[in-house]
N, C-alpha and C positions, 0 to 999 in steps of 0.2 A: 392292591395294599394288600395287608394281611391286621384287622383285626382281634383281637381276646377282650371282649365282654369284663370279662374276668377278670382278667388281669390288668384289664385297661395302660392300653398303650397302641401304639399301626406302630406298626412291619413296613415301609413302600420294600419295594423293591430291588430298588439299589440299596439299603440297610440290612438285605440279603444276602445280596452281593456282592458283598465290601465286608462279610466273613468268608470270603474265600481268601482277603484278602490283605488277612492282618493273620499273626506269626501269637498266642498266646501262653505267655510261661506255666499257667492255671488258670483254669477251668474249674470253681463249684458249682454245680448244678444238681436239680433232686430230678422223682417221677414217677408216676403215679403207682408203678407198683415197679417188685425188683419178690426176681426167683433165682430158684437156679439156670431154669431156660434163655431169659431174658433180661431187661430191665424196660418200660412199660410210660408210653407218655399217650392218656386220654385228645388229646388235640395233636393236629398237623407240627406244631411247636416239637415233637421229635424229630421231623429235620433236623432242623437250626440245630439242633440241638447237639445232634450226630455230625451233624459239617465243626460243629466250636469241641468238641473232643478231639476231631481229627484232628483240627489246627496249634492244636493244647499240644507241651510239651511235659506235662504231665493231668492228669486229668481226675479229681473228686465225689463222691455221690458222696450228698450229706439226704438222710435220710430217717421217717423216724418211725415206728414202733408198722404202723397202722398200710405200711409200701406194703409190709412183708404178704407174700403168698397170697399177694389177690391175681387179676388179669383187668390187660389196659386195652386199650385197642393199638395201638402202635409202638410196634419192639424199631427201640434206636439204640440198642447197644446189648454188650453182653455185661451181664456183670467182670466179668477177666477184660475186660476194655478197657480198666481204672486201676490209676492209679493206686490209691484209698479211698476207703466208700466207712462214711460216719457213720454212726446208729446209737438209734435208747439203747436200754436194757428192759426192758418194762414186759415187753416175753422173748419167747428163748427164740433165736436167728434158729432153721431152719434144715436141719441135720443136709438135704443134700446140700444144698448154696455151701454147708461147713464144709464139707470135703470137694466142692469143684473151687474152694478162695483157699484153703491149704494145698491142693493140688497146682497154685499160677504163683507169681510175683502183684493180685491181690495182696494189702497190707488189711483191717479188717477191725477197727475200735471202735468197741460197744462205750460210751458213756453212760457215766449212773448221771438215773436221770433223783435227782434231789425233797 
């Protein structure tokens, strides 16, 4: 059984294994850190995020600017594994990440904060 105090949920082995039995049309997820090197989480939940992404027709990463350029413990994907990345406009997107996304099929949407 996996229990995460910070997120407040319990996930048993049945629930974890069940992820492999489902197909998802679209998955929305977030992360602790995004850079040109990868998409990271700070907990082992990264393993389950990876499973969700692999079982989806479309994967969307939704983050705020505080996730850019940081490092974290567990890489669970590459930025180009996502069909779409949505982020706010509070800081400039790092050039190396922009270059990576420009050469891929990943759509980047920058949302204006008001």
